[in-house]
Wavefront OBJ file of the C-alpha trace (Angstrom):
o trace
v 1.048 -0.214 -29.766
v -2.303 0.162 -27.980
v -5.738 0.164 -29.570
v -6.317 3.814 -28.867
v -3.187 4.878 -30.790
v -3.546 3.071 -34.098
v -5.836 5.626 -35.706
v -3.500 8.400 -34.599
v -0.603 6.540 -36.220
v -2.524 5.986 -39.452
v -3.566 9.620 -39.334
v 0.064 10.786 -39.435
v 0.620 9.143 -42.802
v 0.547 11.113 -46.036
v -2.817 9.575 -46.856
v -6.465 10.344 -46.250
v -7.380 8.499 -43.034
v -10.261 6.674 -44.715
v -7.823 5.279 -47.297
v -5.305 4.382 -44.603
v -7.862 2.424 -42.574
v -9.171 0.611 -45.648
v -5.651 -0.333 -46.719
v -4.686 -1.406 -43.193
v -7.590 -3.860 -43.027
v -7.039 -5.018 -46.581
v -3.430 -5.936 -45.775
v -4.571 -7.654 -42.591
v -7.099 -9.748 -44.539
v -4.522 -10.448 -47.265
v -2.154 -11.832 -44.632
v -4.849 -14.212 -43.358
v -5.839 -15.300 -46.871
v -2.226 -15.956 -47.814
v -2.042 -18.676 -45.199
v -5.082 -20.541 -46.497
v -6.663 -19.373 -49.743
v -3.896 -18.028 -51.986
v -1.935 -20.822 -53.644
v 0.476 -18.821 -55.793
v 3.424 -17.829 -53.599
v 4.094 -14.753 -55.751
v 0.676 -13.373 -54.789
v 1.087 -13.844 -51.042
v 1.419 -11.114 -48.440
v 4.726 -12.302 -46.961
v 6.355 -12.675 -50.387
v 5.495 -9.106 -51.377
v 6.804 -7.516 -48.181
v 9.979 -9.640 -48.240
v 11.215 -7.569 -51.221
v 11.334 -3.957 -52.260
v 7.894 -2.441 -51.675
v 6.420 -0.750 -54.768
v 2.827 0.415 -55.236
v 2.908 -0.499 -58.952
v 3.780 -4.108 -58.154
v 1.149 -4.201 -55.399
v -1.534 -2.998 -57.802
v -0.722 -5.791 -60.253
v -0.976 -8.383 -57.480
v -4.335 -7.000 -56.356
v -5.619 -6.978 -59.942
v -4.675 -10.636 -60.308
v -6.247 -11.565 -56.977
v -9.432 -9.656 -57.847
v -10.204 -12.230 -60.541
v -10.745 -14.894 -57.871
v -11.397 -13.016 -54.635
v -14.196 -10.438 -54.140
v -12.271 -8.620 -51.420
v -9.721 -7.243 -53.870
v -12.326 -6.617 -56.558
v -14.459 -4.518 -54.193
v -11.393 -2.639 -52.959
v -10.176 -1.751 -56.454
v -13.674 -0.724 -57.543
v -13.603 2.149 -55.075
v -9.869 2.863 -54.891
v -8.248 3.969 -58.137
v -5.266 5.785 -56.638
v -3.192 2.902 -55.277
v -0.322 3.877 -57.597
v -0.110 7.257 -55.880
v 0.595 5.765 -52.449
v 4.234 6.210 -51.446
v 6.190 3.044 -50.628
v 7.076 4.443 -47.193
v 3.363 4.703 -46.411
v 2.849 1.081 -47.453
v 5.701 0.019 -45.183
v 4.258 2.013 -42.274
v 0.866 0.333 -42.685
v 2.608 -3.057 -43.004
v 4.319 -2.413 -39.657
v 0.992 -1.674 -37.943
v -0.392 -4.965 -39.319
v 2.660 -6.863 -38.093
v 2.343 -5.333 -34.631
v -0.816 -7.444 -34.240
v -1.979 -5.905 -30.959
v -4.933 -4.018 -32.406
v -8.056 -6.116 -31.844
v -10.997 -3.803 -32.616
v -13.468 -5.528 -34.902
v -13.799 -4.300 -38.476
v -17.243 -2.717 -38.116
v -16.307 -0.704 -35.021
v -13.137 0.576 -36.627
v -14.967 1.790 -39.718
v -17.914 3.246 -37.761
v -15.873 4.877 -34.985
v -13.679 6.660 -37.489
v -16.697 7.613 -39.614
v -15.259 5.801 -42.614
v -18.777 4.474 -43.173
v -20.504 7.471 -44.706
v -23.885 7.140 -43.000
v -24.978 6.523 -39.423
v -24.120 3.137 -37.900
v -26.452 1.350 -35.517
v -24.846 0.813 -32.115
v -24.100 -2.658 -30.790
v -26.815 -2.252 -28.151
v -29.532 -1.326 -30.641
v -28.381 -4.154 -32.907
v -28.409 -6.588 -29.961
v -31.946 -5.541 -29.054
v -33.070 -6.027 -32.646
v -31.542 -9.499 -32.889
v -33.027 -10.596 -29.556
v -36.484 -9.309 -30.505
v -36.431 -11.780 -33.407
v -36.446 -14.524 -30.762
v -36.823 -17.572 -32.992
v -34.930 -20.685 -34.005
v -34.173 -19.899 -37.621
v -30.755 -20.776 -38.984
v -30.218 -17.500 -40.817
v -31.230 -13.840 -40.891
v -31.940 -11.724 -43.950
v -30.732 -8.122 -43.528
v -31.624 -5.697 -46.345
v -30.906 -1.936 -46.625
v -28.742 -1.759 -43.488
v -25.603 0.379 -43.369
v -22.892 -0.988 -41.094
v -22.653 -4.478 -39.621
v -22.942 -4.231 -35.821
v -25.708 -6.871 -35.885
v -23.257 -9.492 -37.205
v -21.518 -9.590 -33.816
v -24.772 -10.274 -31.935
v -25.564 -13.655 -33.507
v -23.942 -16.858 -34.744
v -26.571 -17.326 -37.461
v -25.695 -16.949 -41.112
v -26.391 -13.467 -42.427
v -27.739 -12.771 -45.907
v -27.286 -9.031 -46.447
v -27.840 -6.779 -49.418
v -27.661 -3.072 -50.103
v -26.368 -0.791 -52.801
v -23.389 0.812 -51.042
v -20.113 -0.407 -52.625
v -18.101 0.247 -49.482
v -20.333 -2.160 -47.542
v -19.436 -4.972 -49.949
v -15.757 -4.428 -49.142
v -16.415 -4.234 -45.377
v -18.527 -7.407 -45.433
v -15.631 -9.311 -47.013
v -13.250 -7.964 -44.360
v -15.634 -9.056 -41.576
v -15.912 -12.525 -43.081
v -12.117 -12.954 -43.284
v -10.812 -11.063 -40.234
v -13.671 -11.465 -37.739
v -14.688 -14.934 -38.996
v -18.369 -14.076 -39.323
v -20.756 -16.056 -41.505
v -22.044 -13.364 -43.837
v -23.034 -13.374 -47.503
v -23.340 -9.930 -49.030
v -24.970 -8.927 -52.314
v -24.183 -5.515 -53.780
v -27.427 -4.233 -55.274
v -30.549 -2.217 -54.513
v -33.133 -4.666 -53.095
v -35.967 -2.331 -54.094
v -35.099 -2.402 -57.784
v -33.272 -5.719 -58.214
v -33.481 -8.044 -55.201
v -30.702 -10.642 -55.176
v -32.332 -13.388 -53.149
v -34.708 -15.189 -55.518
v -36.390 -18.560 -55.063
v -34.034 -20.908 -56.994
v -36.887 -23.275 -57.858
v -39.269 -20.537 -58.951
v -37.373 -17.473 -60.280
v -40.578 -15.446 -60.469
v -40.777 -15.568 -56.652
v -38.625 -14.052 -53.920
v -36.747 -16.258 -51.492
v -38.585 -16.465 -48.165
v -36.762 -15.999 -44.857
v -37.936 -17.025 -41.409
v -36.098 -14.058 -39.847
v -35.613 -10.549 -41.233
v -33.774 -7.718 -39.502
v -33.455 -4.260 -40.999
v -32.205 -0.818 -40.044
v -33.111 1.095 -43.234
v -31.771 4.608 -43.885
v -34.181 6.913 -42.056
v -36.415 9.044 -44.249
v -34.492 8.266 -47.459
v -36.004 9.891 -50.531
v -35.679 8.851 -54.159
v -37.824 8.732 -57.285
v -38.173 5.067 -58.279
v -40.751 3.648 -60.664
v -42.161 0.471 -59.120
v -45.071 0.087 -61.543
v -43.463 -2.882 -63.307
v -42.184 -4.700 -60.222
v -42.312 -8.367 -61.223
v -42.742 -9.503 -57.618
v -45.803 -7.287 -56.973
v -44.379 -5.973 -53.707
v -45.434 -2.341 -53.634
v -49.142 -2.055 -52.929
v -49.102 1.084 -50.785
v -45.906 3.057 -51.430
v -46.295 6.414 -53.170
v -44.071 9.449 -53.519
v -40.347 9.832 -52.895
v -40.088 8.829 -49.220
v -38.978 5.185 -49.250
v -39.886 4.133 -45.682
v -43.038 2.284 -46.798
v -41.278 0.791 -49.828
v -38.516 -0.587 -47.605
v -41.109 -2.145 -45.309
v -43.125 -3.639 -48.180
v -39.996 -5.323 -49.544
v -39.208 -6.705 -46.077
v -42.707 -8.201 -45.800
v -42.360 -9.714 -49.270
v -39.272 -11.697 -48.207
v -40.474 -12.613 -44.716
v -42.414 -15.768 -43.898
v -41.936 -15.590 -40.135
v -40.665 -12.687 -38.040
v -39.214 -9.305 -38.936
v -37.790 -6.546 -36.764
v -37.581 -3.165 -38.491
v -36.249 0.129 -37.117
v -38.135 3.194 -38.374
v -38.492 6.881 -37.455
v -40.997 7.391 -34.640
v -43.088 9.544 -36.988
v -43.978 6.381 -38.888
v -46.155 5.381 -35.910
v -48.522 8.354 -36.191
v -48.176 10.258 -39.468
v -51.168 10.350 -41.810
v -51.077 9.594 -45.539
v -49.377 6.446 -46.821
v -47.868 5.687 -43.413
v -51.378 5.491 -41.960
v -52.501 3.287 -44.861
v -49.556 0.989 -44.263
v -50.256 0.778 -40.509
v -53.846 -0.100 -41.391
v -52.532 -2.862 -43.669
v -50.348 -4.290 -40.862
v -53.272 -4.291 -38.427
v -55.794 -5.756 -40.853
v -53.345 -8.531 -41.770
v -52.644 -9.015 -38.047
v -48.899 -8.967 -38.687
v -47.908 -6.492 -35.957
v -46.785 -8.158 -32.743
v -45.085 -5.309 -30.878
v -44.024 -1.675 -30.939
v -40.841 -0.926 -28.993
v -40.040 2.774 -28.775
v -36.378 3.618 -28.225
v -35.337 6.603 -26.099
v -34.211 9.883 -27.673
v -30.480 10.234 -28.388
v -29.781 6.490 -28.227
v -28.075 6.787 -31.630
v -24.766 8.626 -31.528
v -24.848 9.837 -35.141
v -28.476 10.972 -35.506
v -31.008 12.745 -33.307
v -33.956 11.122 -35.099
v -36.162 9.196 -32.664
v -36.785 5.603 -33.653
v -39.131 2.690 -33.012
v -38.836 -1.052 -33.555
v -41.751 -2.646 -35.407
v -41.893 -6.352 -34.531
v -43.684 -8.349 -37.226
v -44.922 -11.911 -36.773
v -46.726 -13.437 -39.733
v -47.594 -16.480 -37.645
v -49.127 -14.713 -34.640
v -52.394 -16.167 -33.387
v -53.832 -13.512 -31.062
v -55.305 -10.143 -32.028
v -53.251 -7.952 -29.697
v -50.205 -5.692 -29.930
v -47.649 -5.215 -27.168
v -46.369 -1.647 -26.651
v -43.100 -1.103 -24.752
v -41.867 2.394 -23.924
v -38.079 2.408 -23.428
v -38.034 6.160 -22.784
v -38.528 5.268 -19.116
v -35.376 6.078 -17.134
v -35.224 2.697 -15.419
v -33.880 1.177 -18.653
v -31.156 3.779 -19.193
v -27.850 4.984 -17.851
v -25.172 7.415 -18.976
v -21.818 6.329 -20.320
v -19.946 9.610 -20.543
v -22.011 11.720 -22.909
v -23.858 8.742 -24.357
v -27.180 7.268 -23.236
v -27.134 3.477 -23.185
v -29.369 0.644 -22.021
v -28.547 -0.766 -18.613
v -30.186 -4.171 -19.081
v -31.314 -5.402 -22.498
v -32.291 -8.823 -21.145
v -34.856 -7.142 -18.874
v -36.437 -5.539 -21.961
v -36.523 -8.905 -23.720
v -38.171 -10.513 -20.679
v -40.995 -7.933 -20.879
v -41.385 -8.714 -24.573
v -41.271 -12.509 -24.246
v -43.595 -12.637 -21.247
v -45.892 -9.891 -22.552
v -45.749 -8.136 -19.204
v -47.950 -5.121 -18.563
v -46.137 -2.606 -16.358
v -47.522 0.788 -15.388
v -46.145 3.583 -17.616
v -43.841 1.087 -19.412
v -45.764 -1.571 -21.310
v -49.305 -2.524 -22.188
v -51.244 -4.889 -24.447
v -53.770 -3.306 -26.817
v -56.385 -5.005 -28.994
v -56.346 -4.355 -32.713
v -59.947 -3.140 -32.380
v -58.781 -0.299 -30.146
v -55.960 0.555 -32.551
v -58.503 0.691 -35.359
v -60.667 3.103 -33.327
v -57.599 5.335 -32.950
v -57.151 5.652 -36.741
v -54.378 3.031 -36.641
v -52.120 5.308 -34.608
v -49.252 3.370 -33.008
v -47.932 6.318 -31.031
v -46.548 4.956 -27.778
v -47.989 7.809 -25.685
v -51.471 6.932 -26.870
v -51.380 3.546 -25.152
v -48.627 3.465 -22.508
v -49.947 5.996 -20.018
v -49.269 7.007 -16.443
v -51.393 6.142 -13.433
v -52.583 9.762 -13.369
v -53.882 9.440 -16.926
v -55.661 6.197 -16.050
v -57.367 7.886 -13.110
v -58.527 10.713 -15.371
v -59.959 8.172 -17.792
v -61.907 6.691 -14.896
v -63.305 10.143 -14.080
v -64.388 10.638 -17.700
v -66.148 7.291 -17.620
v -68.861 8.891 -15.443
v -69.734 11.411 -18.167
v -71.504 11.121 -21.438
v -69.165 12.481 -24.088
v -69.279 13.737 -27.641
v -66.601 14.080 -30.312
v -65.310 17.630 -30.536
v -65.793 17.734 -34.311
v -69.546 17.170 -33.798
v -69.946 20.398 -31.848
v -67.176 22.575 -33.287
v -65.199 23.425 -36.399
v -61.542 22.521 -35.852
v -58.637 23.611 -38.041
v -54.933 24.263 -37.694
v -53.946 27.790 -38.598
v -51.707 28.270 -41.623
v -48.443 30.028 -42.326
v -48.748 33.667 -43.354
v -45.652 35.414 -44.702
v -44.966 39.032 -43.897
v -45.113 40.646 -47.343
v -44.042 44.096 -46.131
v -47.126 45.726 -47.577
v -50.862 45.231 -47.526
v -53.319 44.767 -44.677
v -51.845 44.841 -41.164
v -52.756 41.832 -38.983
v -51.495 40.545 -35.646
v -50.417 36.905 -35.444
v -50.962 35.424 -31.989
v -48.570 32.757 -30.717
v -49.005 30.673 -27.535
v -46.719 33.116 -25.715
v -49.330 35.839 -26.350
v -52.212 33.942 -24.725
v -53.760 35.650 -21.722
v -53.255 33.691 -18.486
v -56.930 34.081 -17.659
v -60.003 35.450 -19.382
v -60.132 36.724 -22.939
v -57.201 37.314 -25.264
v -58.000 40.432 -27.277
v -54.811 41.401 -29.111
v -51.044 41.449 -29.162
v -48.820 39.203 -31.201
v -46.525 39.809 -34.140
v -47.504 42.454 -36.680
v -47.511 41.260 -40.290
v -48.539 42.869 -43.568
v -50.352 40.703 -46.089
v -51.295 41.578 -49.651
v -51.612 38.615 -51.988
v -52.671 36.423 -49.049
v -55.756 38.516 -48.271
v -58.287 35.934 -49.494
v -56.524 33.272 -47.427
v -56.692 35.630 -44.427
v -60.470 35.868 -44.819
v -60.632 32.096 -44.316
v -58.319 31.917 -41.309
v -58.932 35.206 -39.462
v -59.970 34.806 -35.833
v -63.476 35.494 -34.544
v -64.656 36.391 -31.074
v -65.000 33.292 -28.850
v -62.630 31.174 -30.927
v -60.738 28.802 -28.641
v -57.029 28.316 -29.391
v -55.035 25.282 -28.238
v -51.284 25.087 -28.833
v -50.474 21.721 -30.417
v -46.994 22.157 -31.870
v -43.815 22.753 -29.901
v -45.416 24.048 -26.723
v -48.345 21.735 -26.004
v -51.495 22.580 -24.086
v -51.592 26.371 -23.775
v -55.170 27.619 -24.193
v -56.779 30.939 -25.120
v -60.265 32.246 -25.800
v -60.564 35.241 -28.105
v -62.566 38.213 -26.838
v -64.214 41.043 -28.734
v -61.794 41.858 -31.548
v -60.680 45.435 -32.164
v -57.881 44.570 -34.616
v -57.392 41.845 -37.261
v -56.045 38.682 -35.626
v -54.566 35.385 -36.845
v -53.357 32.358 -34.927
v -49.828 31.073 -35.549
v -49.203 27.622 -37.010
v -48.610 26.318 -33.485
v -52.330 26.465 -32.664
v -55.548 24.672 -33.449
v -58.525 27.000 -33.821
v -61.784 25.649 -32.376
v -64.931 27.537 -33.349
v -68.423 27.073 -31.920
v -71.642 28.992 -32.415
v -72.246 30.316 -28.903
v -70.263 32.014 -26.162
v -71.282 29.554 -23.419
v -69.949 26.494 -25.281
v -66.729 28.360 -26.135
v -66.116 29.141 -22.451
v -66.872 25.546 -21.492
v -64.326 24.260 -24.026
v -61.762 26.834 -22.891
v -62.080 25.746 -19.255
v -62.132 22.063 -20.220
v -58.845 22.294 -22.136
v -57.252 24.166 -19.220
v -58.428 21.583 -16.696
v -56.286 18.706 -15.430
v -58.474 16.312 -17.395
v -58.155 18.285 -20.630
v -54.396 18.705 -20.225
v -53.913 14.990 -19.550
v -55.940 14.101 -22.631
v -53.861 16.455 -24.772
v -50.641 14.998 -23.385
v -51.802 11.533 -24.352
v -52.195 12.625 -27.980
v -48.690 14.074 -28.347
v -46.377 12.487 -30.890
v -42.660 13.219 -31.185
v -40.134 14.592 -28.709
v -37.788 16.810 -30.732
v -40.851 18.676 -32.062
v -43.903 17.466 -30.091
v -47.190 17.935 -31.905
v -50.797 16.788 -32.047
v -52.493 16.131 -35.367
v -55.683 18.022 -36.198
v -57.465 14.701 -36.687
v -56.643 13.751 -33.091
v -58.075 17.011 -31.743
v -61.256 16.520 -33.767
v -61.835 13.086 -32.248
v -61.349 14.157 -28.631
v -64.232 13.103 -26.409
v -65.689 16.167 -24.666
v -67.815 15.722 -21.518
v -71.471 16.731 -21.879
v -72.267 18.970 -18.879
v -75.473 19.318 -16.920
v -77.096 22.734 -16.386
v -75.561 23.025 -12.928
v -72.130 22.065 -14.243
v -72.429 24.672 -16.993
v -73.175 27.336 -14.339
v -70.164 26.186 -12.321
v -67.887 26.468 -15.379
v -68.986 30.083 -15.941
v -68.399 30.835 -12.261
v -64.944 29.224 -12.442
v -64.122 31.284 -15.532
v -64.858 34.544 -13.701
v -63.204 33.383 -10.459
v -60.007 32.564 -12.365
v -59.911 36.099 -13.776
v -60.316 37.586 -10.307
v -57.582 35.379 -8.861
v -55.133 36.289 -11.639
v -55.953 39.979 -11.113
v -55.094 39.550 -7.431
v -51.860 37.766 -8.372
v -50.942 40.597 -10.737
v -51.633 43.174 -7.963
v -49.388 41.220 -5.580
v -46.663 41.009 -8.232
v -46.886 44.773 -8.761
v -46.521 45.358 -5.025
v -43.458 43.061 -4.981
v -41.926 44.971 -7.908
v -42.440 48.233 -6.002
v -40.578 46.794 -3.011
v -37.663 45.781 -5.247
v -37.585 49.162 -7.000
v -37.513 51.043 -3.656
v -34.497 49.460 -2.024
v -34.552 51.725 1.106
v -38.309 51.887 1.326
v -38.710 55.414 -0.080
v -42.227 56.458 -1.073
l 1 2 3 4 5 6 7 8 9 10 11 12 13 14 15 16 17 18 19 20 21 22 23 24 25 26 27 28 29 30 31 32 33 34 35 36 37 38 39 40 41 42 43 44 45 46 47 48 49 50 51 52 53 54 55 56 57 58 59 60 61 62 63 64 65 66 67 68 69 70 71 72 73 74 75 76 77 78 79 80 81 82 83 84 85 86 87 88 89 90 91 92 93 94 95 96 97 98 99 100 101 102 103 104 105 106 107 108 109 110 111 112 113 114 115 116 117 118 119 120 121 122 123 124 125 126 127 128 129 130 131 132 133 134 135 136 137 138 139 140 141 142 143 144 145 146 147 148 149 150 151 152 153 154 155 156 157 158 159 160 161 162 163 164 165 166 167 168 169 170 171 172 173 174 175 176 177 178 179 180 181 182 183 184 185 186 187 188 189 190 191 192 193 194 195 196 197 198 199 200 201 202 203 204 205 206 207 208 209 210 211 212 213 214 215 216 217 218 219 220 221 222 223 224 225 226 227 228 229 230 231 232 233 234 235 236 237 238 239 240 241 242 243 244 245 246 247 248 249 250 251 252 253 254 255 256 257 258 259 260 261 262 263 264 265 266 267 268 269 270 271 272 273 274 275 276 277 278 279 280 281 282 283 284 285 286 287 288 289 290 291 292 293 294 295 296 297 298 299 300 301 302 303 304 305 306 307 308 309 310 311 312 313 314 315 316 317 318 319 320 321 322 323 324 325 326 327 328 329 330 331 332 333 334 335 336 337 338 339 340 341 342 343 344 345 346 347 348 349 350 351 352 353 354 355 356 357 358 359 360 361 362 363 364 365 366 367 368 369 370 371 372 373 374 375 376 377 378 379 380 381 382 383 384 385 386 387 388 389 390 391 392 393 394 395 396 397 398 399 400 401 402 403 404 405 406 407 408 409 410 411 412 413 414 415 416 417 418 419 420 421 422 423 424 425 426 427 428 429 430 431 432 433 434 435 436 437 438 439 440 441 442 443 444 445 446 447 448 449 450 451 452 453 454 455 456 457 458 459 460 461 462 463 464 465 466 467 468 469 470 471 472 473 474 475 476 477 478 479 480 481 482 483 484 485 486 487 488 489 490 491 492 493 494 495 496 497 498 499 500 501 502 503 504 505 506 507 508 509 510 511 512 513 514 515 516 517 518 519 520 521 522 523 524 525 526 527 528 529 530 531 532 533 534 535 536 537 538 539 540 541 542 543 544 545 546 547 548 549 550 551 552 553 554 555 556 557 558 559 560 561 562 563 564 565 566 567 568 569 570 571 572 573 574 575 576 577
């Protein structure tokens, strides 16, 4: 029997494949335990299969063993139908165990066959996380993590805890079959952490190394107001990302490596408050952004936060692993081509153009504690543009303009007719005066009065499509901007045209690109637009901008005339007039 066929064989049995795989590994572990840990010969693997095989007798043996061995207790806790398994099925699974040519580790078998009910971190991501810890501790604390790929990347003792019963069973299998040093506690660390200081039960046990791959964006209503360990200073609401991180910090006295959604690096609200806390405490050592689609079971983009409570400098290293030099394809999967190279950049704190950079915490503070990788790891082109801007005096956009993101308006089917302009409706040059999607609004009329467009409003697309720009002309019909746009309003036509041409310029486009967060749905926060530094122009430069505005219109008119002439040629195949 070859590795690739065992799941097919188990799948042919009259048993749900998940149950077949669990029972296969249970029997395999039972066989190993019978040689060392089970003293009563009547309870041993070989004794049972040397006689008539009956599920009723097997259940009694497992119930007896469960009193002394957690493996059988955890199995029976989640499998109540052992009596329903036909004896022929038991014999077939016994034969696969006896074949003994199947060597896939326990975690891979359960993850590959999706027996584990949530996403599993790949071995490469787990290896990167373990190596980022980079210290000499004897053990690693791993809370909240589903799956056990990290166990195979280290020889240190693992102290793991989460609330998924199946993981307790798998951890026992890994300990027995794969000979890994792991201690697992079945509980919810947020509500009832298992690892308490034995000398001071009112305190949590402190670990030198913490590694965690929490469930991404998990939501639950939990009351932490009476937490006896005083862990939750920032968490609010149902999203548990901050709560997970606060627990990790509470049990860490050295280093922690935590995988979180990339949105955690830039979102406002409690995530921003928590980032501020990390910076003010000077705990954050590095941000390592993983490439999109590195996880096989989720499309959510992720980032490693590297925490060091003993760091001495006031800087943060940013590493962007979206760069293609770190990646290669393995069939349909994207994988890292050299993890040790990544670790060398981290250990040596190398600054490499468009890949890594070191940023002071003062600069992070000035950027509203944003940790978005594209804010700091920038291309050579962006650096050159920054050098150009250095020659100008600048002013924050919010000091010269009102900036707001447009809101969602539902088509109510009756009421006032308005046209909603999307980035695809923006004129290529000059004023945008109409078009868009017709909607009827009734109950939203007062809201429309707040968000309706005025002449000389400047629109910048900041969600989905980034960087398209429009300036609204004299309005002959009611207009709204779609949710994809920021609306920038100034008091005079000249300033509006200057802003329009600035945002369309190479400098403006590069600045917008630097503010983008997210890849699946790229967007720029309103707060980021408000803080953009706008060059203050001289009188001559203002005249040149107006000239450029009109010249652009003329050039696009010429392009449109040429395109019309080309269309005529195509429509008159034989050159008829």
